[in-house]
N, CA, C and O of each residue as an XYZ file, in Angstrom:
492
protein
N      49.469    -10.463      2.539
C      47.968    -10.969      2.869
C      47.544     -9.236      3.604
O      48.238     -8.582      4.382
N      46.466     -8.948      3.136
C      46.142     -7.644      3.903
C      44.982     -8.071      5.284
O      44.196     -8.997      5.485
N      45.257     -7.260      5.777
C      44.422     -7.571      7.225
C      42.761     -6.882      6.170
O      42.636     -6.009      5.311
N      41.588     -8.036      6.981
C      40.563     -7.538      6.667
C      40.217     -5.902      7.631
O      40.666     -5.824      8.775
N      39.367     -4.636      7.000
C      39.740     -3.552      7.659
C      38.205     -3.468      7.283
O      37.707     -3.184      8.373
N      37.551     -3.520      6.710
C      35.522     -3.456      6.740
C      35.150     -3.611      7.940
O      35.831     -4.237      8.752
N      33.973     -3.043      8.231
C      32.980     -2.938      9.097
C      32.212     -4.208      8.550
O      32.046     -4.646      7.411
N      31.718     -4.722     10.083
C      31.072     -5.883      9.474
C      29.640     -5.315      9.725
O      29.578     -4.135     10.068
N      28.341     -6.111      9.577
C      26.915     -5.652      9.683
C      26.619     -5.463     10.859
O      26.782     -6.414     11.624
N      26.121     -4.260     11.366
C      25.877     -4.306     12.621
C      24.486     -5.560     13.054
O      23.556     -5.813     12.288
N      24.638     -6.054     14.146
C      24.324     -6.984     14.971
C      23.406     -6.754     16.008
O      22.980     -7.743     16.604
N      23.054     -5.735     16.308
C      22.864     -5.275     17.262
C      21.143     -5.685     17.779
O      20.298     -5.024     17.176
N      20.748     -6.413     18.525
C      19.400     -7.244     18.823
C      19.464     -8.235     17.894
O      18.436     -8.687     17.390
N      20.405     -8.574     17.646
C      20.542     -9.733     16.399
C      21.345    -10.716     17.301
O      22.216    -10.512     18.147
N      20.575    -12.204     16.690
C      21.569    -13.202     17.758
C      22.711    -13.355     16.754
O      22.653    -13.350     15.524
N      24.191    -13.548     17.895
C      25.289    -13.894     17.073
C      25.093    -15.049     16.333
O      25.975    -15.188     15.486
N      24.341    -15.842     16.340
C      24.945    -17.085     15.085
C      23.747    -16.394     13.893
O      23.839    -16.944     12.796
N      22.981    -15.610     13.951
C      22.103    -15.450     12.472
C      23.029    -14.354     12.150
O      23.799    -13.634     12.785
N      22.590    -14.530     10.670
C      23.527    -14.236      9.891
C      21.609    -13.220      8.963
O      20.444    -13.471      9.270
N      22.074    -12.273      7.993
C      21.082    -11.449      7.281
C      20.274    -12.490      6.601
O      19.106    -12.617      6.966
N      20.912    -13.537      5.307
C      20.416    -14.118      4.659
C      19.332    -15.025      5.928
O      18.159    -14.706      6.121
N      19.744    -15.688      6.359
C      19.149    -16.718      7.666
C      17.967    -16.166      8.179
O      16.963    -16.864      8.321
N      17.997    -14.838      8.505
C      17.177    -14.563      9.273
C      16.006    -14.020      8.217
O      14.793    -14.010      8.427
N      16.750    -13.546      6.956
C      15.715    -13.334      6.026
C      14.754    -14.417      5.738
O      13.545    -14.452      5.971
N      15.651    -15.439      5.095
C      15.112    -17.131      4.860
C      13.968    -17.535      6.118
O      13.099    -18.397      5.993
N      14.168    -16.798      7.196
C      13.290    -17.241      8.518
C      11.862    -16.512      8.338
O      10.819    -17.109      8.604
N      11.880    -15.339      7.924
C      10.712    -14.314      8.031
C       9.923    -14.893      6.596
O       8.751    -15.271      6.591
N      10.659    -14.880      5.613
C       9.843    -15.713      4.349
C       9.171    -17.029      4.448
O       8.098    -17.234      3.879
N       9.852    -18.037      5.246
C       9.467    -19.311      5.291
C       8.272    -18.987      5.915
O       7.254    -19.155      5.244
N       8.118    -18.394      7.486
C       7.286    -18.072      8.352
C       5.568    -17.330      7.393
O       4.381    -17.604      7.568
N       6.277    -16.337      6.406
C       5.094    -15.971      5.496
C       4.612    -16.569      4.507
O       3.468    -16.356      4.107
N       5.458    -17.442      3.947
C       5.297    -17.822      2.251
C       5.359    -19.524      2.730
O       4.982    -20.166      1.750
N       5.555    -20.062      3.389
C       6.016    -21.892      3.437
C       7.127    -21.716      3.184
O       7.674    -20.633      3.391
N       7.735    -22.757      2.665
C       9.010    -23.213      2.016
C       8.581    -24.042      0.754
O       9.510    -24.812      0.510
N       7.814    -24.165      0.076
C       6.732    -24.645     -1.594
C       7.264    -24.099     -2.466
O       7.785    -22.984     -2.454
N       7.147    -25.133     -3.630
C       7.259    -24.125     -4.797
C       6.679    -23.181     -5.154
O       7.022    -22.533     -6.143
N       5.735    -22.921     -4.469
C       4.190    -21.777     -4.480
C       4.743    -20.347     -3.845
O       4.350    -19.207     -4.089
N       5.956    -20.869     -2.805
C       6.465    -19.649     -2.519
C       7.554    -19.260     -2.937
O       7.951    -18.113     -2.728
N       8.466    -20.462     -3.837
C       9.294    -19.545     -5.016
C       8.650    -18.774     -6.098
O       9.159    -17.807     -6.666
N       7.514    -19.273     -6.331
C       6.834    -18.829     -7.641
C       6.760    -17.209     -6.843
O       7.592    -16.343     -7.114
N       5.606    -16.979     -5.813
C       5.678    -15.735     -5.482
C       6.464    -14.839     -5.014
O       6.091    -13.668     -5.075
N       7.930    -15.209     -4.346
C       9.351    -13.929     -4.271
C       9.633    -14.028     -6.328
O      10.206    -13.074     -6.853
N       9.317    -14.835     -6.928
C       9.578    -14.332     -8.253
C       8.815    -13.209     -8.809
O       9.218    -12.156     -9.304
N       7.676    -13.637     -8.632
C       6.377    -12.697     -8.645
C       6.667    -11.097     -8.157
O       6.595    -10.074     -8.838
N       7.049    -11.272     -6.620
C       6.603     -9.982     -6.321
C       8.526     -9.092     -6.611
O       8.699     -7.874     -6.563
N       9.343     -9.844     -6.808
C      10.446     -9.097     -7.170
C      11.313     -9.284     -8.942
O      12.176     -8.618     -9.514
N      10.703    -10.254     -9.234
C      11.667    -10.184    -10.655
C      12.883    -11.127    -10.567
O      13.787    -11.058    -11.400
N      12.892    -11.864     -9.715
C      14.042    -12.708     -9.609
C      13.951    -14.216    -10.006
O      12.823    -14.707     -9.962
N      14.911    -14.956    -10.358
C      14.666    -16.201    -11.037
C      14.229    -17.078    -10.126
O      13.958    -16.827     -8.952
N      14.146    -18.365    -10.812
C      13.849    -19.576     -9.635
C      15.298    -19.942     -8.829
O      15.021    -20.551     -7.795
N      16.209    -19.824     -8.931
C      17.008    -20.449     -7.897
C      17.617    -19.227     -6.455
O      17.921    -19.429     -5.279
N      17.566    -17.908     -7.373
C      17.590    -16.876     -6.791
C      16.524    -16.877     -5.200
O      16.756    -16.697     -4.004
N      15.222    -17.211     -6.093
C      13.930    -17.418     -4.633
C      14.437    -18.740     -3.651
O      14.403    -18.632     -2.425
N      14.840    -19.813     -4.227
C      15.086    -21.031     -3.650
C      16.607    -20.457     -2.583
O      16.867    -20.847     -1.445
N      17.412    -19.427     -3.440
C      18.448    -19.617     -2.200
C      18.247    -18.680     -1.346
O      19.246    -18.396     -0.685
N      17.038    -17.924     -1.054
C      16.504    -16.834     -0.160
C      15.675    -17.609      1.079
O      15.490    -17.211      2.229
N      15.251    -18.832      0.451
C      14.294    -18.776      1.189
C      15.540    -20.531      1.884
O      15.112    -21.239      2.794
N      16.486    -20.731      1.420
C      17.281    -21.837      2.229
C      18.337    -20.706      3.079
O      19.164    -21.312      3.761
N      18.427    -19.522      3.141
C      19.223    -18.723      3.469
C      20.368    -18.710      3.359
O      21.122    -18.119      4.132
N      20.829    -19.579      2.048
C      22.516    -19.846      1.395
C      22.453    -18.238      1.148
O      23.545    -17.813      1.525
N      21.803    -17.361      0.768
C      21.880    -15.886      0.130
C      20.989    -15.201      0.634
O      19.945    -15.825      0.825
N      20.986    -13.372      1.147
C      19.912    -12.997      1.123
C      19.855    -11.915     -0.208
O      20.735    -11.757     -1.054
N      18.323    -11.116     -0.098
C      18.604    -10.546     -1.089
C      18.889     -9.000     -0.937
O      18.652     -8.392      0.106
N      19.512     -8.316     -2.274
C      20.082     -7.409     -1.690
C      19.726     -6.128     -3.154
O      19.566     -6.550     -4.299
N      19.661     -4.662     -2.833
C      19.451     -3.982     -3.433
C      17.691     -3.957     -4.109
O      16.678     -3.736     -3.446
N      17.760     -4.216     -5.394
C      15.925     -3.778     -6.021
C      15.243     -4.732     -5.385
O      14.117     -4.459     -4.972
N      15.840     -6.145     -5.167
C      15.266     -7.445     -5.024
C      14.922     -6.859     -3.561
O      13.703     -6.823     -3.390
N      15.767     -6.329     -2.313
C      15.331     -6.194     -1.098
C      13.694     -5.292     -0.682
O      12.704     -5.391      0.043
N      14.384     -4.318     -1.850
C      13.250     -3.207     -1.913
C      11.848     -3.919     -2.185
O      11.010     -4.091     -1.299
N      11.695     -4.299     -3.468
C      10.705     -5.369     -3.886
C       9.811     -6.261     -3.097
O       8.590     -6.392     -3.188
N      10.741     -6.903     -2.230
C      10.186     -7.548     -0.907
C       9.864     -6.623      0.082
O       8.899     -6.975      0.760
N      10.374     -5.520      0.392
C      10.003     -4.917      1.488
C       8.340     -4.181      1.190
O       7.531     -3.903      2.076
N       8.143     -3.979     -0.344
C       7.296     -3.399     -0.737
C       5.913     -4.515     -0.450
O       4.746     -4.173     -0.258
N       6.416     -5.797     -0.488
C       5.231     -6.520     -0.325
C       4.669     -7.484      0.698
O       3.625     -8.128      0.794
N       5.959     -7.308      1.554
C       5.915     -8.262      2.910
C       6.699     -7.283      3.654
O       7.840     -6.835      3.539
N       5.177     -6.987      4.906
C       5.153     -6.208      6.146
C       6.593     -6.671      7.072
O       7.485     -5.972      7.553
N       6.360     -8.236      7.077
C       7.573     -8.262      8.253
C       9.185     -8.092      7.433
O      10.219     -8.025      8.098
N       9.180     -8.044      6.020
C      10.441     -8.041      5.697
C      10.958     -6.438      6.124
O      12.103     -6.091      6.411
N       9.776     -5.637      6.069
C      10.163     -4.322      6.011
C      10.492     -3.903      7.673
O      11.278     -3.002      7.963
N       9.842     -4.617      8.565
C       9.777     -4.590      9.662
C      11.514     -4.650     10.130
O      12.258     -3.821     10.655
N      11.734     -6.274      9.577
C      12.839     -6.546     10.012
C      14.001     -5.693      9.418
O      14.991     -5.589     10.141
N      14.031     -5.003      8.081
C      14.800     -3.924      7.648
C      15.081     -2.981      8.343
O      16.270     -2.695      8.484
N      13.872     -2.068      9.109
C      13.692     -1.223     10.356
C      14.272     -1.061     11.074
O      14.793     -0.019     11.471
N      14.341     -2.455     11.552
C      15.179     -3.040     13.069
C      16.453     -2.581     12.773
O      16.975     -1.580     13.264
N      17.142     -3.641     11.630
C      18.413     -3.915     11.581
C      18.978     -1.912     11.254
O      20.140     -1.536     11.407
N      18.195     -1.285     10.957
C      18.409      0.000     10.723
C      18.101      1.074     11.944
O      18.214      2.283     11.742
N      17.747      0.599     13.084
C      17.487      1.344     14.382
C      16.531      2.412     13.998
O      16.808      3.498     14.507
N      15.331      2.395     13.130
C      14.284      3.082     13.057
C      13.260      2.694     13.662
O      12.366      2.471     12.845
N      12.898      2.472     14.876
C      11.418      1.741     15.344
C      10.833      2.678     15.398
O       9.749      2.178     15.701
N      10.534      4.355     15.317
C       9.568      5.046     15.446
C       8.940      5.008     13.678
O       8.090      5.757     13.198
N       9.422      4.281     13.231
C       8.695      3.961     12.136
C       8.135      2.868     12.265
O       7.082      2.837     11.628
N       8.387      1.844     12.866
C       7.468      0.747     13.239
C       6.571      1.227     14.471
O       5.427      0.780     14.396
N       6.743      1.795     15.261
C       5.773      2.198     16.108
C       3.999      3.319     15.077
O       2.806      3.328     15.381
N       4.584      3.870     14.184
C       3.541      4.821     13.590
C       2.944      3.693     12.426
O       1.904      3.896     11.800
N       3.635      2.708     12.292
C       2.703      1.815     10.998
C       2.132      1.054     12.204
O       0.923      0.858     12.077
N       2.616      0.611     13.242
C       1.262     -0.638     13.826
C       0.368      0.559     14.477
O      -0.709      0.143     14.903
N       0.544      1.699     14.613
C      -0.213      2.098     15.081
C      -1.395      2.797     14.577
O      -2.452      3.113     15.125
N      -0.837      2.995     13.115
C      -2.298      2.961     11.939
C      -2.776      1.792     11.844
O      -3.990      1.845     11.647
N      -2.443      0.928     11.886
C      -2.846     -1.066     11.643
C      -3.835     -0.839     12.799
O      -5.039     -0.681     12.595
N      -3.300     -0.829     13.968
C      -4.707     -1.021     15.378
C      -5.635      0.365     14.743
O      -6.722      0.014     14.285
N      -5.415      1.530     14.678
C      -6.562      2.799     14.271
C      -7.089      1.729     13.105
O      -7.930      0.995     13.624
N      -6.921      1.472     12.018
C      -7.952      0.629     10.869
C      -8.559     -0.703     11.380
O      -9.657     -1.148     11.049
N      -7.634     -1.295     12.277
C      -8.520     -2.605     13.236
C      -9.870     -2.084     13.789
O     -11.030     -2.467     13.638
N      -9.342     -1.145     14.436
C     -10.405     -0.530     15.644
C     -11.707      0.330     15.017
O     -12.799      0.369     15.583
N     -11.315      1.221     13.365
C     -12.321      1.667     12.712
C     -13.096      0.341     12.204
O     -14.322      0.376     12.310
N     -12.522     -0.795     11.676
C     -13.277     -1.703     11.021
C     -14.175     -2.419     12.433
O     -15.392     -2.434     12.247
N     -13.664     -3.048     13.907
C     -14.444     -3.400     14.740
C     -15.734     -2.179     14.852
O     -16.875     -2.467     14.491
N     -15.447     -1.047     15.299
C     -16.443     -0.253     15.523
C     -17.766     -0.090     14.714
O     -18.861      0.098     15.245
N     -17.485     -0.208     12.987
C     -17.894     -0.079     12.394
C     -18.722     -1.572     12.142
O     -19.827     -1.494     11.606
N     -18.253     -2.782     12.483
C     -19.190     -4.114     12.740
C     -19.823     -4.053     13.967
O     -20.770     -4.823     14.124
N     -19.506     -3.286     14.907
C     -20.747     -2.966     16.258
C     -21.522     -1.923     15.970
O     -22.339     -1.679     16.858
N     -21.560     -1.117     14.902
C     -22.544     -0.013     14.643
C     -23.588     -0.833     13.534
O     -24.707     -0.448     13.194
N     -22.771     -2.266     13.012
C     -24.200     -2.526     12.099
C     -24.721     -3.632     13.134
O     -25.923     -3.820     12.946
N     -24.279     -4.309     14.016
C     -24.697     -5.380     15.304
C     -25.947     -4.598     15.476
O     -27.099     -4.941     15.211
N     -25.535     -3.558     15.936
C     -26.733     -2.393     16.696
C     -27.690     -2.555     16.319
O     -28.598     -3.273     16.738
N     -27.592     -1.548     14.995
C     -28.731     -1.192     14.376
C     -29.630     -2.060     13.930
O     -30.826     -1.799     13.800
N     -28.926     -3.485     13.590
C     -29.760     -4.620     13.121
C     -30.298     -5.627     14.251
O     -30.808     -6.725     14.031
N     -30.015     -4.844     15.897
C     -30.953     -5.373     16.869
C     -31.912     -4.370     17.104
O     -33.049     -4.722     17.420
N     -31.605     -3.056     16.989
C     -32.665     -2.151     17.382
C     -33.614     -2.192     16.107
O     -34.596     -1.475     16.299
N     -33.619     -2.639     15.212
C     -34.737     -2.937     14.130
C     -35.471     -4.386     14.148
O     -36.308     -4.794     13.343
N     -34.897     -5.104     15.360
C     -35.461     -6.305     15.342
C     -35.917     -6.179     16.636
O     -36.718     -7.073     16.906
N     -35.675     -5.270     17.699
C     -36.147     -4.842     19.066
C     -37.984     -4.463     19.110
O     -38.576     -3.765     18.286
N     -38.594     -5.160     20.324
C     -40.036     -5.214     20.217
C     -39.901     -3.433     20.618
O     -40.916     -2.741     20.704
């Protein structure tokens, strides 16, 4: 019998009892729920079959390769999770800053509309 010499997946910042598959399952369930519709959504996003989508949601298997890329394209939370595992927090900060900027722009536009309406109705 040969000893195992391969490296384990880095778990820095991840609880020891959690696995990649269970963490992905938690993310997907919190975003999509655990219904039949969640399976359908995963199938639509990735092209995976129903059994595969169910395995992802149950945490018995995690997505790999093309399926993971498809999930990252469709789920910001999966995207952020993969960035954290790859130790790329600077990208997270940039993405969040962009989201905040966009939210602030929407808020500023709404405030401008309210002020204009008030100005029109002021005596």
